[in-house]
ZADO-1210 file (C-alpha; in nm, 4 decimals, padded with zeros to 6 digits):
<atoms>
<atom x="08.2529" y="00.8666" z="-05.2769" code="MET" pos="1"/>
<atom x="08.1099" y="00.5254" z="-05.1765" code="GLY" pos="2"/>
<atom x="08.1285" y="00.6157" z="-04.8102" code="ARG" pos="3"/>
<atom x="07.9561" y="00.9460" z="-04.8736" code="ALA" pos="4"/>
<atom x="07.6724" y="00.7669" z="-05.0565" code="PHE" pos="5"/>
<atom x="07.6158" y="00.5211" z="-04.7717" code="VAL" pos="6"/>
<atom x="07.6199" y="00.8039" z="-04.5183" code="ALA" pos="7"/>
<atom x="07.3608" y="00.9871" z="-04.7213" code="GLY" pos="8"/>
<atom x="07.1359" y="00.6849" z="-04.7218" code="LEU" pos="9"/>
<atom x="07.1675" y="00.6606" z="-04.3447" code="ALA" pos="10"/>
<atom x="07.0603" y="01.0218" z="-04.3096" code="VAL" pos="11"/>
<atom x="06.7577" y="00.9607" z="-04.5342" code="VAL" pos="12"/>
<atom x="06.6678" y="00.6512" z="-04.3375" code="ALA" pos="13"/>
<atom x="06.6819" y="00.8354" z="-04.0094" code="ALA" pos="14"/>
<atom x="06.4611" y="01.1112" z="-04.1428" code="LEU" pos="15"/>
<atom x="06.2013" y="00.8750" z="-04.2903" code="THR" pos="16"/>
<atom x="06.1736" y="00.6365" z="-03.9983" code="GLY" pos="17"/>
<atom x="06.3865" y="00.3703" z="-04.1587" code="CYS" pos="18"/>
<atom x="06.6404" y="00.1517" z="-03.9843" code="THR" pos="19"/>
<atom x="06.9831" y="00.0532" z="-04.1073" code="VAL" pos="20"/>
<atom x="07.0245" y="-00.3245" z="-04.1341" code="GLN" pos="21"/>
<atom x="07.3507" y="-00.4759" z="-04.0210" code="ALA" pos="22"/>
<atom x="07.5027" y="-00.7701" z="-04.2105" code="PRO" pos="23"/>
<atom x="07.3520" y="-01.1036" z="-04.1156" code="ASP" pos="24"/>
<atom x="07.5409" y="-01.3687" z="-03.9268" code="GLY" pos="25"/>
<atom x="07.6841" y="-01.5161" z="-04.2486" code="GLU" pos="26"/>
<atom x="07.8344" y="-01.1850" z="-04.3466" code="GLY" pos="27"/>
<atom x="07.5907" y="-01.1314" z="-04.6299" code="LYS" pos="28"/>
<atom x="07.4683" y="-00.7866" z="-04.6940" code="ARG" pos="29"/>
<atom x="07.0947" y="-00.7193" z="-04.6525" code="ARG" pos="30"/>
<atom x="06.9051" y="-00.4311" z="-04.7995" code="SER" pos="31"/>
<atom x="07.0547" y="-00.1265" z="-04.6346" code="PRO" pos="32"/>
<atom x="06.7241" y="00.0132" z="-04.5111" code="VAL" pos="33"/>
<atom x="06.3935" y="-00.1184" z="-04.3774" code="HIS" pos="34"/>
<atom x="06.1024" y="00.1095" z="-04.4438" code="ILE" pos="35"/>
<atom x="05.7637" y="00.0678" z="-04.2741" code="GLU" pos="36"/>
<atom x="05.5016" y="00.1715" z="-04.5222" code="LEU" pos="37"/>
<atom x="05.1588" y="00.3057" z="-04.4218" code="PRO" pos="38"/>
<atom x="04.8911" y="00.0344" z="-04.4104" code="GLY" pos="39"/>
<atom x="05.1376" y="-00.2429" z="-04.3488" code="ALA" pos="40"/>
<atom x="05.0754" y="-00.5040" z="-04.0804" code="THR" pos="41"/>
<atom x="05.1833" y="-00.3651" z="-03.7415" code="PRO" pos="42"/>
<atom x="05.4914" y="-00.5082" z="-03.5854" code="SER" pos="43"/>
<atom x="05.4390" y="-00.7386" z="-03.2871" code="PRO" pos="44"/>
<atom x="05.5397" y="-00.4798" z="-03.0276" code="ASP" pos="45"/>
<atom x="05.2536" y="-00.2504" z="-03.1352" code="ARG" pos="46"/>
<atom x="04.9772" y="-00.5099" z="-03.1371" code="THR" pos="47"/>
<atom x="04.7498" y="-00.4881" z="-02.8303" code="PRO" pos="48"/>
<atom x="04.8028" y="-00.7713" z="-02.5845" code="ALA" pos="49"/>
<atom x="04.4644" y="-00.9276" z="-02.6478" code="GLY" pos="50"/>
<atom x="04.4615" y="-00.8957" z="-03.0236" code="GLY" pos="51"/>
<atom x="04.3335" y="-00.6286" z="-03.2561" code="GLY" pos="52"/>
<atom x="03.9735" y="-00.6443" z="-03.1220" code="ASP" pos="53"/>
<atom x="04.0643" y="-00.4982" z="-02.7827" code="GLU" pos="54"/>
<atom x="03.9747" y="-00.1310" z="-02.7254" code="PRO" pos="55"/>
<atom x="04.2478" y="00.1219" z="-02.6998" code="ASP" pos="56"/>
<atom x="04.3404" y="00.1628" z="-02.3305" code="PRO" pos="57"/>
<atom x="04.2947" y="00.5361" z="-02.3602" code="ALA" pos="58"/>
<atom x="03.9335" y="00.4932" z="-02.4710" code="SER" pos="59"/>
<atom x="03.6645" y="00.4691" z="-02.2015" code="PRO" pos="60"/>
<atom x="03.5243" y="00.1185" z="-02.1673" code="SER" pos="61"/>
<atom x="03.1534" y="00.0318" z="-02.1364" code="ASP" pos="62"/>
<atom x="03.2059" y="-00.0297" z="-01.7641" code="ASP" pos="63"/>
<atom x="03.2935" y="00.3359" z="-01.7188" code="ASP" pos="64"/>
<atom x="02.9615" y="00.4533" z="-01.8635" code="LYS" pos="65"/>
<atom x="02.6893" y="00.5386" z="-01.6096" code="PRO" pos="66"/>
<atom x="02.4232" y="00.2653" z="-01.5963" code="GLY" pos="67"/>
<atom x="02.0521" y="00.3300" z="-01.6349" code="ALA" pos="68"/>
<atom x="01.8730" y="00.4320" z="-01.3121" code="ALA" pos="69"/>
<atom x="01.6790" y="00.1415" z="-01.1551" code="PRO" pos="70"/>
<atom x="01.3046" y="00.1544" z="-01.2115" code="ALA" pos="71"/>
<atom x="01.1083" y="00.2757" z="-00.9058" code="PRO" pos="72"/>
<atom x="00.9021" y="00.0085" z="-00.7271" code="PRO" pos="73"/>
<atom x="00.5488" y="-00.0399" z="-00.8525" code="ARG" pos="74"/>
<atom x="00.2849" y="00.1633" z="-00.6671" code="VAL" pos="75"/>
<atom x="00.0091" y="-00.0602" z="-00.5323" code="LEU" pos="76"/>
<atom x="-00.2240" y="00.1956" z="-00.3722" code="TRP" pos="77"/>
<atom x="-00.2321" y="00.5723" z="-00.3339" code="SER" pos="78"/>
<atom x="-00.4596" y="00.8614" z="-00.2357" code="ARG" pos="79"/>
<atom x="-00.8164" y="00.8062" z="-00.3528" code="GLY" pos="80"/>
<atom x="-00.8003" y="00.4268" z="-00.3906" code="ASP" pos="81"/>
<atom x="-01.0661" y="00.2179" z="-00.2175" code="THR" pos="82"/>
<atom x="-01.1356" y="-00.1464" z="-00.1444" code="GLY" pos="83"/>
<atom x="-01.0531" y="-00.4420" z="00.0748" code="ARG" pos="84"/>
<atom x="-00.6761" y="-00.4157" z="00.0115" code="ASP" pos="85"/>
<atom x="-00.6715" y="-00.0567" z="00.1349" code="VAL" pos="86"/>
<atom x="-00.8656" y="-00.1709" z="00.4415" code="ARG" pos="87"/>
<atom x="-00.5977" y="-00.4339" z="00.5129" code="GLU" pos="88"/>
<atom x="-00.3226" y="-00.1743" z="00.4668" code="LEU" pos="89"/>
<atom x="-00.4944" y="00.0475" z="00.7234" code="GLN" pos="90"/>
<atom x="-00.5439" y="-00.2415" z="00.9663" code="ALA" pos="91"/>
<atom x="-00.1730" y="-00.3286" z="00.9469" code="ARG" pos="92"/>
<atom x="-00.0723" y="00.0357" z="00.9933" code="LEU" pos="93"/>
<atom x="-00.2871" y="00.0355" z="01.3087" code="ARG" pos="94"/>
<atom x="-00.0938" y="-00.2671" z="01.4383" code="GLN" pos="95"/>
<atom x="00.2338" y="-00.0729" z="01.4255" code="VAL" pos="96"/>
<atom x="00.0731" y="00.2455" z="01.5661" code="ALA" pos="97"/>
<atom x="00.1078" y="00.4560" z="01.2525" code="TRP" pos="98"/>
<atom x="-00.2677" y="00.4946" z="01.2047" code="LEU" pos="99"/>
<atom x="-00.5383" y="00.5377" z="01.4660" code="PHE" pos="100"/>
<atom x="-00.8482" y="00.5998" z="01.2547" code="ASP" pos="101"/>
<atom x="-01.0320" y="00.3413" z="01.0480" code="GLY" pos="102"/>
<atom x="-00.9937" y="00.1096" z="00.8751" code="PRO" pos="103"/>
<atom x="-01.2292" y="00.2860" z="00.6371" code="THR" pos="104"/>
<atom x="-01.1358" y="00.1208" z="00.3082" code="GLY" pos="105"/>
<atom x="-01.0536" y="00.4604" z="00.1543" code="THR" pos="106"/>
<atom x="-00.6922" y="00.5778" z="00.1034" code="TYR" pos="107"/>
<atom x="-00.7414" y="00.9195" z="00.2599" code="ASP" pos="108"/>
<atom x="-00.5120" y="01.1908" z="00.3933" code="GLU" pos="109"/>
<atom x="-00.4499" y="01.0231" z="00.7338" code="PRO" pos="110"/>
<atom x="-00.3537" y="00.7022" z="00.5526" code="THR" pos="111"/>
<atom x="-00.1162" y="00.8919" z="00.3248" code="GLN" pos="112"/>
<atom x="00.0490" y="01.0593" z="00.6257" code="ARG" pos="113"/>
<atom x="00.0784" y="00.7241" z="00.8043" code="ALA" pos="114"/>
<atom x="00.2449" y="00.5594" z="00.5036" code="VAL" pos="115"/>
<atom x="00.4837" y="00.8534" z="00.4634" code="SER" pos="116"/>
<atom x="00.5841" y="00.8327" z="00.8306" code="GLY" pos="117"/>
<atom x="00.6323" y="00.4565" z="00.8096" code="PHE" pos="118"/>
<atom x="00.8526" y="00.5001" z="00.5013" code="GLN" pos="119"/>
<atom x="01.0659" y="00.7742" z="00.6536" code="GLY" pos="120"/>
<atom x="01.1274" y="00.5761" z="00.9721" code="LYS" pos="121"/>
<atom x="01.2726" y="00.2932" z="00.7643" code="ARG" pos="122"/>
<atom x="01.4821" y="00.4972" z="00.5226" code="GLY" pos="123"/>
<atom x="01.2433" y="00.4584" z="00.2297" code="LEU" pos="124"/>
<atom x="01.1402" y="00.7475" z="00.0031" code="PRO" pos="125"/>
<atom x="00.8596" y="00.9363" z="00.1759" code="ARG" pos="126"/>
<atom x="00.6094" y="00.9351" z="-00.1076" code="THR" pos="127"/>
<atom x="00.2990" y="00.8543" z="00.0946" code="GLY" pos="128"/>
<atom x="00.2148" y="00.5993" z="-00.1731" code="LYS" pos="129"/>
<atom x="00.2212" y="00.2304" z="-00.0887" code="THR" pos="130"/>
<atom x="00.4656" y="00.0714" z="-00.3323" code="ASP" pos="131"/>
<atom x="00.5757" y="-00.2922" z="-00.3439" code="ALA" pos="132"/>
<atom x="00.8831" y="-00.2305" z="-00.1234" code="VAL" pos="133"/>
<atom x="00.6831" y="-00.0477" z="00.1450" code="THR" pos="134"/>
<atom x="00.4136" y="-00.3164" z="00.1438" code="TRP" pos="135"/>
<atom x="00.6609" y="-00.6041" z="00.1811" code="GLN" pos="136"/>
<atom x="00.8280" y="-00.4254" z="00.4719" code="ARG" pos="137"/>
<atom x="00.4912" y="-00.3749" z="00.6424" code="LEU" pos="138"/>
<atom x="00.3938" y="-00.7392" z="00.5853" code="LEU" pos="139"/>
<atom x="00.7099" y="-00.8584" z="00.7628" code="ARG" pos="140"/>
<atom x="00.6288" y="-00.6446" z="01.0670" code="MET" pos="141"/>
<atom x="00.2601" y="-00.7310" z="01.1068" code="THR" pos="142"/>
<atom x="00.0161" y="-01.0232" z="01.1131" code="ARG" pos="143"/>
<atom x="-00.2893" y="-01.1035" z="00.9050" code="GLU" pos="144"/>
<atom x="-00.5764" y="-00.8899" z="01.0418" code="PRO" pos="145"/>
<atom x="-00.8967" y="-01.0642" z="01.1435" code="GLY" pos="146"/>
<atom x="-01.2386" y="-00.9821" z="01.0025" code="ARG" pos="147"/>
<atom x="-01.3347" y="-00.7390" z="01.2742" code="TRP" pos="148"/>
<atom x="-00.9978" y="-00.5670" z="01.2620" code="GLU" pos="149"/>
<atom x="-01.0703" y="-00.4949" z="00.8963" code="LEU" pos="150"/>
<atom x="-01.4128" y="-00.3586" z="00.9892" code="PHE" pos="151"/>
<atom x="-01.3236" y="-00.2130" z="01.3263" code="LEU" pos="152"/>
<atom x="-01.5184" y="00.1043" z="01.2523" code="MET" pos="153"/>
<atom x="-01.7938" y="-00.0499" z="01.0404" code="GLY" pos="154"/>
<atom x="-01.8341" y="-00.0649" z="00.6649" code="GLY" pos="155"/>
<atom x="-01.9029" y="-00.4385" z="00.6428" code="GLN" pos="156"/>
<atom x="-02.1630" y="-00.5791" z="00.4048" code="GLN" pos="157"/>
<atom x="-02.4997" y="-00.6801" z="00.5493" code="ALA" pos="158"/>
<atom x="-02.6072" y="-01.0431" z="00.5254" code="ASP" pos="159"/>
<atom x="-02.9399" y="-01.1224" z="00.3566" code="PRO" pos="160"/>
<atom x="-03.2267" y="-01.0109" z="00.5819" code="PRO" pos="161"/>
<atom x="-03.4061" y="-01.2502" z="00.8137" code="ASP" pos="162"/>
<atom x="-03.7354" y="-01.3763" z="00.6680" code="ALA" pos="163"/>
<atom x="-03.9238" y="-01.1985" z="00.9490" code="ARG" pos="164"/>
<atom x="-03.7952" y="-00.8666" z="00.8170" code="CYS" pos="165"/>
<atom x="-03.9551" y="-00.8940" z="00.4727" code="ARG" pos="166"/>
<atom x="-04.2946" y="-00.7475" z="00.5575" code="THR" pos="167"/>
<atom x="-04.3965" y="-00.4197" z="00.7178" code="GLY" pos="168"/>
<atom x="-04.1726" y="-00.1535" z="00.8725" code="ARG" pos="169"/>
<atom x="-03.8794" y="-00.3257" z="01.0399" code="VAL" pos="170"/>
<atom x="-03.5533" y="-00.2492" z="01.2169" code="LEU" pos="171"/>
<atom x="-03.3737" y="-00.5664" z="01.1046" code="CYS" pos="172"/>
<atom x="-03.0694" y="-00.6253" z="01.3273" code="VAL" pos="173"/>
<atom x="-02.8182" y="-00.8952" z="01.2271" code="ASP" pos="174"/>
<atom x="-02.5598" y="-00.9982" z="01.4880" code="LYS" pos="175"/>
<atom x="-02.3571" y="-01.2042" z="01.2398" code="THR" pos="176"/>
<atom x="-02.2775" y="-00.9208" z="01.0017" code="SER" pos="177"/>
<atom x="-02.3168" y="-00.6559" z="01.2757" code="ARG" pos="178"/>
<atom x="-02.5533" y="-00.4496" z="01.0682" code="THR" pos="179"/>
<atom x="-02.8936" y="-00.2876" z="01.0970" code="LEU" pos="180"/>
<atom x="-03.1249" y="-00.2623" z="00.7960" code="ARG" pos="181"/>
<atom x="-03.4190" y="-00.0261" z="00.7971" code="TRP" pos="182"/>
<atom x="-03.6724" y="-00.2023" z="00.5764" code="MET" pos="183"/>
<atom x="-04.0155" y="-00.1045" z="00.4523" code="VAL" pos="184"/>
<atom x="-04.2284" y="-00.3715" z="00.2809" code="ASP" pos="185"/>
<atom x="-03.9271" y="-00.5856" z="00.1956" code="GLY" pos="186"/>
<atom x="-03.7183" y="-00.2960" z="00.0580" code="ARG" pos="187"/>
<atom x="-03.3975" y="-00.1869" z="00.2309" code="THR" pos="188"/>
<atom x="-03.4075" y="00.1886" z="00.2883" code="VAL" pos="189"/>
<atom x="-03.0750" y="00.2219" z="00.4718" code="SER" pos="190"/>
<atom x="-02.8032" y="00.0068" z="00.6273" code="THR" pos="191"/>
<atom x="-02.5611" y="00.0916" z="00.9067" code="MET" pos="192"/>
<atom x="-02.2989" y="-00.0764" z="01.1250" code="ALA" pos="193"/>
<atom x="-02.4053" y="-00.1610" z="01.4800" code="VAL" pos="194"/>
<atom x="-02.2479" y="-00.2904" z="01.8007" code="ARG" pos="195"/>
<atom x="-02.4023" y="-00.5111" z="02.0677" code="PHE" pos="196"/>
<atom x="-02.3690" y="-00.5990" z="02.4360" code="GLY" pos="197"/>
<atom x="-02.0845" y="-00.8096" z="02.5759" code="SER" pos="198"/>
<atom x="-02.1212" y="-01.1681" z="02.6919" code="GLN" pos="199"/>
<atom x="-02.2125" y="-01.0362" z="03.0387" code="TYR" pos="200"/>
<atom x="-02.4762" y="-00.7928" z="02.9096" code="THR" pos="201"/>
<atom x="-02.5969" y="-00.9535" z="02.5838" code="PRO" pos="202"/>
<atom x="-02.8425" y="-00.7963" z="02.3450" code="THR" pos="203"/>
<atom x="-03.1616" y="-01.0003" z="02.3479" code="ARG" pos="204"/>
<atom x="-03.2698" y="-01.1781" z="02.0302" code="GLU" pos="205"/>
<atom x="-03.6236" y="-01.2148" z="01.8974" code="GLY" pos="206"/>
<atom x="-03.9082" y="-01.0108" z="01.7533" code="VAL" pos="207"/>
<atom x="-03.9981" y="-00.6885" z="01.9357" code="PHE" pos="208"/>
<atom x="-04.1509" y="-00.3503" z="01.8615" code="SER" pos="209"/>
<atom x="-04.0503" y="00.0078" z="01.9310" code="VAL" pos="210"/>
<atom x="-04.2453" y="00.1162" z="02.2376" code="TYR" pos="211"/>
<atom x="-04.0758" y="00.4476" z="02.3198" code="TRP" pos="212"/>
<atom x="-03.8554" y="00.7047" z="02.1476" code="LYS" pos="213"/>
<atom x="-03.6365" y="00.9505" z="02.3401" code="SER" pos="214"/>
<atom x="-03.4309" y="01.2030" z="02.1402" code="ARG" pos="215"/>
<atom x="-03.1904" y="01.3156" z="02.4160" code="ASP" pos="216"/>
<atom x="-03.2089" y="01.0218" z="02.6507" code="HIS" pos="217"/>
<atom x="-02.9559" y="00.9667" z="02.9315" code="VAL" pos="218"/>
<atom x="-02.9309" y="00.6245" z="03.0966" code="SER" pos="219"/>
<atom x="-03.0444" y="00.6304" z="03.4600" code="THR" pos="220"/>
<atom x="-02.8617" y="00.3018" z="03.5223" code="LEU" pos="221"/>
<atom x="-02.5225" y="00.3883" z="03.3713" code="TYR" pos="222"/>
<atom x="-02.5516" y="00.7697" z="03.3624" code="ASP" pos="223"/>
<atom x="-02.4436" y="00.7730" z="02.9952" code="SER" pos="224"/>
<atom x="-02.5963" y="00.9594" z="02.6986" code="PRO" pos="225"/>
<atom x="-02.8201" y="00.7583" z="02.4629" code="MET" pos="226"/>
<atom x="-02.9160" y="01.0063" z="02.1860" code="PRO" pos="227"/>
<atom x="-03.1869" y="00.9030" z="01.9372" code="TYR" pos="228"/>
<atom x="-03.2928" y="00.6129" z="02.1591" code="ALA" pos="229"/>
<atom x="-03.5615" y="00.3800" z="02.0239" code="MET" pos="230"/>
<atom x="-03.6501" y="00.1316" z="02.3006" code="PHE" pos="231"/>
<atom x="-03.7662" y="-00.2163" z="02.2019" code="PHE" pos="232"/>
<atom x="-03.7026" y="-00.4527" z="02.4996" code="SER" pos="233"/>
<atom x="-03.6912" y="-00.3296" z="02.8576" code="GLY" pos="234"/>
<atom x="-03.3964" y="-00.0931" z="02.8847" code="GLY" pos="235"/>
<atom x="-03.2467" y="-00.2043" z="02.5531" code="GLN" pos="236"/>
<atom x="-03.2677" y="00.0413" z="02.2666" code="ALA" pos="237"/>
<atom x="-03.1202" y="00.1280" z="01.9300" code="VAL" pos="238"/>
<atom x="-02.9265" y="00.4523" z="01.9838" code="HIS" pos="239"/>
<atom x="-02.6214" y="00.6575" z="01.8856" code="PHE" pos="240"/>
<atom x="-02.2992" y="00.5781" z="02.0773" code="SER" pos="241"/>
<atom x="-02.0113" y="00.8234" z="02.0931" code="ALA" pos="242"/>
<atom x="-01.7932" y="00.5415" z="02.2311" code="ASP" pos="243"/>
<atom x="-01.8673" y="00.3232" z="01.9286" code="PHE" pos="244"/>
<atom x="-01.7866" y="00.6185" z="01.7024" code="ALA" pos="245"/>
<atom x="-01.4506" y="00.6608" z="01.8776" code="ALA" pos="246"/>
<atom x="-01.3407" y="00.3014" z="01.9504" code="ARG" pos="247"/>
<atom x="-01.5398" y="00.0843" z="01.7150" code="GLY" pos="248"/>
<atom x="-01.5675" y="-00.2826" z="01.8030" code="TYR" pos="249"/>
<atom x="-01.2919" y="-00.2488" z="02.0610" code="ALA" pos="250"/>
<atom x="-01.5744" y="-00.1878" z="02.3073" code="GLY" pos="251"/>
<atom x="-01.9299" y="-00.3123" z="02.3651" code="ALA" pos="252"/>
<atom x="-02.2658" y="-00.1853" z="02.4873" code="SER" pos="253"/>
<atom x="-02.4580" y="-00.2827" z="02.8007" code="HIS" pos="254"/>
<atom x="-02.7114" y="-00.4626" z="02.5833" code="GLY" pos="255"/>
<atom x="-02.8274" y="-00.1872" z="02.3522" code="CYS" pos="256"/>
<atom x="-02.7813" y="-00.1762" z="01.9755" code="VAL" pos="257"/>
<atom x="-02.5197" y="00.0966" z="01.9235" code="ASN" pos="258"/>
<atom x="-02.4932" y="00.3012" z="01.6029" code="VAL" pos="259"/>
<atom x="-02.1747" y="00.4998" z="01.5319" code="ARG" pos="260"/>
<atom x="-02.2996" y="00.7144" z="01.2425" code="ASP" pos="261"/>
<atom x="-02.4840" y="01.0034" z="01.4068" code="GLU" pos="262"/>
<atom x="-02.6186" y="01.1494" z="01.0839" code="ALA" pos="263"/>
<atom x="-02.7541" y="00.8102" z="00.9771" code="ALA" pos="264"/>
<atom x="-02.9333" y="00.7392" z="01.3045" code="ILE" pos="265"/>
<atom x="-03.0731" y="01.0934" z="01.3192" code="ALA" pos="266"/>
<atom x="-03.2363" y="01.0288" z="00.9823" code="GLU" pos="267"/>
<atom x="-03.3535" y="00.6846" z="01.0958" code="LEU" pos="268"/>
<atom x="-03.4987" y="00.8264" z="01.4181" code="TYR" pos="269"/>
<atom x="-03.7069" y="01.0687" z="01.2146" code="ALA" pos="270"/>
<atom x="-03.8578" y="00.7840" z="01.0094" code="GLN" pos="271"/>
<atom x="-03.9250" y="00.5183" z="01.2757" code="VAL" pos="272"/>
<atom x="-04.2593" y="00.5232" z="01.4560" code="ARG" pos="273"/>
<atom x="-04.3755" y="00.3707" z="01.7798" code="ASP" pos="274"/>
<atom x="-04.5025" y="00.0203" z="01.7055" code="GLY" pos="275"/>
<atom x="-04.2564" y="-00.0505" z="01.4217" code="ASP" pos="276"/>
<atom x="-04.1164" y="-00.4030" z="01.4359" code="LYS" pos="277"/>
<atom x="-03.7654" y="-00.4865" z="01.5580" code="VAL" pos="278"/>
<atom x="-03.6034" y="-00.8209" z="01.4661" code="VAL" pos="279"/>
<atom x="-03.2727" y="-00.9161" z="01.6318" code="VAL" pos="280"/>
<atom x="-03.1149" y="-01.2370" z="01.4986" code="SER" pos="281"/>
<atom x="-02.7881" y="-01.4218" z="01.4340" code="TRP" pos="282"/>
</atoms>
């Protein structure tokens, strides 16, 4: 009967996850069964290698989670922006042959197309907007533009008028700022960019007067059109120049005062009279 009882206990132990304990080394009997109760401290072979704070290997770790997408670079300038910085952007784009018009100082459609092309060529997103990454790339490829590169096609501010321009009706021409002011009794009516002769054919300086107007004039010396010509000194005149409109300050006149804005000089031509004063100064 004793053997049957022990055998029964063994069966119960096996069914309940218990283990039969053999006699210890001194021959003493231990409790016949060892039962692991729920909530008890785990045995060493079930404790994670790094301690109880380690995640279960089957659980995804934080490293497996997708990270947040990097923030896009900050946009510096885009369509519709204006100012000196946009003018520099355009001047630098001209240096690398991505833009041929301007600089105008206005972020227009040609500028947007030029930026997009520059970006695509260098594997950047073709947004057409100048972000910080695009700008830094362009800076590394170009040099600081000079003053007249920034104002290659005009748009510069006029300097204060010469004192001789402050009375009467005056075409006030300033070689330093490359501008012409049309002034009446000390008030500036209009201002426009102008171009002068080269060092070999300089525009004369001094005080003159308009002595002849010729709407559709053609130069007999150079066989070139001089629309809206207002002559003030020999063969030198203020007139519209298609070359100035196309190339800006990359070229020069033969001594005349060139205007690139045809609409502006057409309006000026209609207002100026023979005998009006002309002042050309530095």
